[in-house]
C-alpha positions in Angstrom: -41.6 40.2 57.1 -45.5 40.4 56.7 -47.3 39.2 59.9 -50.7 37.0 59.5 -52.6 40.1 60.3 -51.3 42.0 57.7 -52.0 39.6 55.0 -55.6 39.1 56.0 -56.4 42.8 56.8 -58.8 43.0 54.0 -60.5 39.6 54.7 -60.9 39.4 58.4 -64.8 40.4 58.4 -65.4 37.9 55.6 -63.3 35.1 57.5 -65.6 36.0 60.6 -68.8 35.7 58.4 -67.7 32.3 57.0 -67.0 31.2 60.4 -70.5 32.3 61.5 -72.0 30.4 58.2 -70.1 27.4 59.3 -71.4 27.8 62.7 -75.1 28.1 61.6 -74.8 25.0 59.4 -73.3 23.0 62.6 -76.4 24.3 64.6 -79.1 23.4 61.9 -77.2 19.9 61.8 -78.0 19.6 65.7 -81.8 21.0 65.1 -81.0 24.2 66.8 -82.8 26.2 64.3 -83.4 29.6 66.3 -79.5 29.5 67.0 -78.8 28.8 63.5 -81.2 31.4 62.1 -79.2 34.0 64.7 -75.8 32.8 63.2 -76.9 33.1 59.6 -78.2 36.6 60.1 -75.1 37.6 61.9 -73.2 36.6 59.0 -75.3 38.6 56.6 -74.8 41.4 59.1 -71.0 41.1 58.8 -71.0 41.2 55.3 -73.5 43.9 55.1 -71.5 46.1 57.5 -68.3 45.4 55.5 -69.9 46.3 52.1 -71.4 49.5 53.4 -68.2 50.8 55.0 -66.1 49.8 51.6 -68.6 52.1 49.8 -68.1 55.0 52.2 -64.3 55.1 52.0 -63.3 57.3 49.1 -61.4 55.6 46.4 -58.3 57.1 45.6 -58.4 59.8 42.7 -56.0 60.0 39.9 -54.9 63.5 39.0 -56.5 64.7 35.9 -54.2 66.1 32.9 -54.4 69.9 32.5 -56.9 70.8 29.6 -55.0 74.1 28.5 
């Protein structure tokens, strides 16, 4: 049986970024623009870090066929 953490293992950072983006929208609607800007930048940083980590993880290679 799969747990919730197992199901969202690849999407946790994106879910957190979406939450921060929602928080930024709420803060902007309450005219708290400084906090909204900080929340928005934190969301961008989270997505950027996730992208950078994904690029540094080596992709699995397929074995090449012998060329004899």
